[in-house]
N, C-alpha and C positions, 0 to 999 in steps of 0.2 A: 700499563700493560707490558707484559714481558716480552722483549723482542724475540722472534722466532730463531732457534739455533741455527748455525750453518752446517752445510753438509761437508763430510770429510773429503769429498771429491773435489772441493774448492770452488763449487758453484755457490752464489748467494741466494738468500730465501728467494728473491724475485726472480731468479733464473737467469740474471745478468751477469758480466763478467767481472763486476766490482770486486776488488780485493777484500778477503776475509779480514773482519776487524781483529787486531791483536789484543793481548791481555792489557789492562790498565797498567800504569806506571806503579812500581812498586810491587806488583803481583809476583808471588814467588814462582810462578810459572815462566818468568822470564828466564833465559838461557837453557830450558830444558831441551828444547827441540824447535823444529819448524812451527810456528804458530804458538809457542809457549806450552807445546803439549808434552806429557810426561813420557819418557822411554819405559816400557813396561820391563824390557830385558835388561835394562840397566839399574834397576831399583834393588837396593839391598833389603828391602821390608816391604813387600806385596802388599801384605796385610794392612800395613799402615797407609800404603799410597792408596789403596782400594777404598777406604775410609775417607781420605783427604778429598778422592775424586767424587765420592758420594757426596760429601758435604758441599763441594763447589758445583757440580753438574746435575746431581740428582741420580736417579736408578740407571742411566745410561751416559756414558761418559766418553769423550773423544780421547785417544791415546795413540802413541807410536810404538811398532814393533821394530825388530833389526832392519838396518838401512834406512830408517825414518818412515817405514810404510804406515800409512795412517789407518786405524781401525777405530771401530767403537767397541768399548769394554761393557758389558751388561751385567750390572751390579744387583739389580732389584730381583727377589724371588719371582714376583708375579710377571716381571718382564723376561726373565729367563724361560718362564713356562710358556709365555706367548711365542717366544722365539723358536722353541723346539716344537711347538704343537700347532704351527701354522704354516704347514708347507706350501700354501698358495703365495705367502710373501717371503718365505725364507728358504734357501736349500743349501747343501754343501757342495754344491757343484762349482768349483773354483774359476771354472773356464768364463764364467760370467763376472768375475771380479774386476772390477776398473783398474786397480793397481796393477794387476797382472798384465791386462791389455795394453796399459800405458808403459811398461817395460819397467815399473818400479820394484818388482819382484824379479831377481835374477835366477836362473837355473840353478846356482849354489846357494840359494838363501838357506839358512839354517833351519827354518820352518817348512821347507819344502815337503819333507818326507809327510807331514801332517797336512799339508795344503795341496799339494800336486793332485789333480784328477787321477782317478786310477779306476778300472772297470771292476768295481765292488759296490756292494750295497751301500757303505758309508757315504758314496757320492751320488748314487743313482736315485731316482724319483720314479713314482708311478708304476706302471706294471712291471718295469726292469727292476725297481727296488723290491717289489712283491715277490718276484721271480728268484732274486738273488738271497733276500732276506728269509725266504721261506725255507731254503736249503739250509741255512744257518740255523733257523729255529729248530728244524726238524732234527738235526745232528745234535745239537744241545738236548732237545727232548728225549733222544735215544741213548742219553747217558745214564749208565747206572750209578746212580747216586751212593747208593749203599756201598758198592763196589770202590766207588771214589773215595768215600771215607775210609774205607779199609786201605786203600792204596796212601792215602794222605798219613794215616796212622804209621806206616811201614816207612815212607819216606822220612817223616819225623825221627824214626828210630835211627834209619841211616844217616841224617843229619846230625844230630845230636851226639851219635855214636863218635863222630869226630872230634868232638871237643870235652864230652862228659868227664874224662878221667884227668883232664887238666884242672878242674875246678874253677876254671874262668874260660870267658867267651867274650865276643864282640857280636852281639845278636842281630846287627843289620847286615854286616858283611858275610858272617859265618851261617846266619839261620834265615832272616827276613827275605834276603836276595836270593836264597839257594832253594829254599823250599818250594816256591810257587813255580820256580823254572823246572824244577825236576818233575814236578807234578804235571804241569802242562804239557812237557814233552812226552810224557807217559800217555796222558789223554790223546795228544794227536797223533801217537804212533810212531814216534822217534824218540824213544829213550836213549839211544846211543849218543843222539846230539846235545844231550844236556853236559855242559862242561863250563868251566869258568869264562871262557871265550865268549859264549853264548849270553851268559848273564850280563857280562860286561856290554855287549853289543846292544841288547835290550835296553840296559839303562841309559846308555849313551844316546840312541836315538829318540828316546822320550825327552831327554834334557834340552834337544836342539842345539848341541854343540857343533863346533867347526867340524868335527869327524862324525856327525849324524848320518850323513848320506852314505858313507862308507860302511857304518854300522848296519845301516838298513840294507844296503847290498848283501852283506854277510848273512843277516838273518834270512832273506829272500832265497838265497842260493841253497841254503839248508832246506827251506820249505820246498822248493822247485825239485830237489831230490827226493823228498819224500813224497811230493805228487807224483812223481814219475813211477817211485817203486809201487806206489797204492794203485795207480792206474794198471798197471801190469798184474797186480796181484791184491785186490782190495780186501781188507780185514775188516773186522767188526770193531771198528775204532772211529774216531771223529772224521777222519779223513776218509775213511772208506765210505762212510755215510753221506758225506759231501758228494764223493764221485758217483755213488750209485744213484742220488737223488733225481728224480724225474725232471727237475730244472735244466739238467744236461749241463752242468758248468763246465767250461773249457779248462786245460790245465792252468792257464794263467788266472783265471776267476778263482779256482781252488786255492792255489798258491796265495793269491791276495786276500782271500777270506781267512785263510790259516793265520796269515799275519795278523789281521784284525783282532781275531779270538786269542792268540797266544800274547800279544802285546797288551790288549786291554786287561784280560785275567791277570797276566804277571804283573803288571805295573800297579794295577789297583791293589792286588793281593800284597805284594811286597811291602808299599807304603802303609797298608793297612794293620798288616803285622807288626811292623816296626811301631806304629802310632799306639796300638793297644798295648803292645808289651811295654812301651815307655809308660803310659797312663797307669798300669798295673804298679810298676816299680816305684814311680813318684809320688802316687797316691794312695796312702794308707786305707782311705775308706772305700776307694774304688775297689782295692785288692780285697778288703774285707767284706764287701758286699758280694763278690765272687765267691770267695772261700765259703762265706754264710749261708749262700743260697738265695740272698735277696735280689741278686742280679745274676742272670744266665750269660754265658759266654756270647751268643747270640745278641742279646740285647746289649752286651758291653760294644759289640762289634758296631751295631746301628748307632749307638752314642757318638762312636768316634767317626762314623760316615757323616755326621752333623759337624763335629767339631774340626776334625782334621780330614777332609775329603781327599781321597788319594789323587785325584785331577784337580788341582786348583782352576783351570779353565781347560777348555777343549777348544781347539782352534780348527775351522772357523766355519762360520755361516755366511751365507751372501744374500742380499737384498734382491728379490727378482723384479722389484718396481718400486716406485716412489711410494713411501708410507711415513708412519710415525710410530716411535716407540719410546715409552718414558719420557715424553715430552720432546724428543728431540725429533727434527726432521732427517729421515733416512732416505738417500737416494739411492735409485737402481744402480747395482753394482758395488756399494759400500760393503766392506767385510766387518763382521761382528764376531766377537770373542764371548762365547757362552762361558760363563764364570759361577761354578759351583761354590766355590770358597767364599766369596763375597755375599753371594746369595742365599747361604745358609745361614748368615748371621744379619740379614736385612732386619732392621730393628721394627719393620712393619709385621713382620711374622714371629720376631724372636726379639722381642724387647730385652730380655736379659739372656745374653749370649752364653752364662754359665748354667742356665736352666737344664734341668734333666729332661732329655728327649727321648727317653726309653719307650719303646713301642711305637713311636711316631716315624714313619716311614716317607715322610713327604719331602725328605731331603733331595737334594739334586745331583747326589755323589755319582749316580751312575746314567746322567743325562735324563733323557725323557723324549716323548713322542717316538716317531717312527724310527728314529736313529739312536733310541736306547741302548745301553750296553748289552750285547747279547751274550756275554759270558758272566753276567754278575751272579748267577746261581752258582757258577762253579768257583768264583772268586769267594763268596761267602763261604762255601764249604770248606775251602782251603784255610781261609783264615780262621774260622771258628774251630776248627779240629787243630790247626797249627797252633793256635794260643793254648787250648786246652790240653793237649798232648804234650807241649813243653812244660807246662806247670806241673803235670803229672809226673815227668821225668826229673823237674827240677823245683821241687817245692819251695825249696829255701832260697832261691835264687834272688839277689840283690843287686843294686846299682853300686857300682865301683866308684863312681865319682858324683859330686853334688850335681843336683839338677841344673844349676845354673852353668855348668860345663857343658851340657850338651849343645850341640851345634847342628845347625841346619844348612842345606844348600837350596838354593831357590832358582827355579826357572819359571818361565810364564807357564808352562803345564803343570809343575808339581812342586810341592815343598816336602824335601827328603831329608830325614834325620841321617845324618852323617854316620854317628857311631852311637852304639849302645852297649858300653863294656859293664859286665856283669861278674860277679863271683858266686859260687855255691860250693856245696859239699862235694869233692870229688866223687864219681860214682863209676862203676863197671859200666862197659858196653852190655846191651840188650840184644836178645834175638829179634830181628826185625818183624818176624811174623807174630809176635807176642803184642798184646796192647800195652803200649807205653804205661810205665808205673813207677814209683820210687820204692815199693814194697818188697820188691824181689831182688835187693841188691846183693843179699848173701847168696854165695853159691849154693845151689841144692845139694842135699846130702843124698849120696847114692850108695847102692850096695851095702845097705844095712837093713838088719831085720832083728827079730828078737833073739836074743842069746849071742849076738856078736857086739863086740865094743864099739861104740861109735867113734869114728875118726876124729881125731883133734880138730879144732876149729882152725881154719887158715888165718894166718895173722895178716892182715892188710898192709900193703905198703904204703908209703908217704903219698903217693899219687892216688889211692884208692878210697873209697867211701868208709867212713867210720862204721864200725860193727853195727850191724843192723840184727836184731835176733831174728831167726825164721819164724815163718807161721807154725803153730803148734801142730804135731804130727796127730793124724787121725789114730794112729797106732797107739795101745796103752803103753806106759812105761814100763821097763824092765823092773819085775818085783824084786823086792829085797827083804829079807834073804831069798837065795834062789829056792825056788818051789821044788817038791819032790821030783824025782827024776822021770817022771811020767811024759810020755810025749805030749807037746804043747799044739794044740792045732792052731793053723794059722788064724790071726785075727781078721775079723770081718770089720772092713772100715765101714763107719756110719755113712749113711747118704749125707751129702750136704744138703743143708736146710733149702727149701725151694725158695727161688727169688720171688720177690712181688712183682706186681704187673709193671710198676715203675721201673724197677731194676732190670727187669727183661726188655722193657723198650729201649731204655739207655743203652744197654748193650748192643741190642739191634741196630739202634741209630748211628751209634759210633762205629759200626761196620764189624762186630765182634759176635 
């Protein structure tokens, strides 16, 4: 009979004060941390560590986070589902966390922005959760998604215009990290707050670095200013809908919930964009499936949500009572880490981790249960349009380094691609109000009509795109020889052929 595992609180299975048994001699756990537990925040390869923990402990494993605070990391797909879908046993109210009550978690703990209880739906339960989450869901439901797609296209144009003439770019720092923040600042109603500092602060607080608390304060100050402006004059934007909702949110509640949506949608989309673009660039089959129509961009996004979920883990849930999960005895007050990354490759639900998962949305990338990510639909739109529009602008984009040279930085929360250097044919800037395209690179001919000599073609500079022939004019060519000197009536342009139903639908869906 297998002995019952011990609790992270230090209690023995029988409830006595007997010391917790240590690992056997020779065990690689020796020297890792108190009790031989692995420190998640010090691992250089969390994916490998999760598989080692799964092999040693099963679907729920003991581990340590910063300052050697003990937690359970939930590795199994079914166990993660049980964790988020059983509010009677687990919640996100850190005030019941034993480690916090015992003083193990200090006020300046790097994970405090994720863990500290705040008056928002992410930490509430019951009627209070329904009140707060109802306001968030109503604001999301009021989003004009067609208009959102149009704005994403325009944001893509603005961001790509910054580097399109150079013929090279770094798509993480110059694109994937900027596009979501530009769009989300617009959605929330604070476009003027979008800048490099906001992008850096959002990334920093997610990573749980030593400056995460200061970065969180910077973001909150911007959101508090937005809340005050919107309270004085609510507009028809996300913040305005929150303020006008019958739930009667206070200014503090509004600002905190804006942070939830901003950071969740931003981080999810920034990582997702980088991961999808990386896959397009390193896998010719993946790219050919997109180009050939065998796979749509939304399907490509879902595949990457399985393979590289934007959040590796979500910290944290807490046990409301003594219970059992994945064969482990969980004590009241224990902390548990919801872990989509290892859950998505649980061999019980995905024996082949390389299997094609297109069309399958049972991944855990957006969480689940009552605390499922509220901004996931907004994030999906940004990612889908962001990938599609970039490839339309730069169809010949290629990776500038070998795949093996790509590097990642890892935190407990996420695995982040450091850089994605690429090169492409230099192309001119485009009007942000036009649909992203590579077919209108040549400057349009103007002030030309029959009987007037065509202006000579402009010779492109070294930094501009190679000549691309303009689309054939609907006007007939100048006859040669010149016809009799009778007045020539102006030609009537032939009407464009009608678009098919599918083309009309795609144009509407993309916001044009």
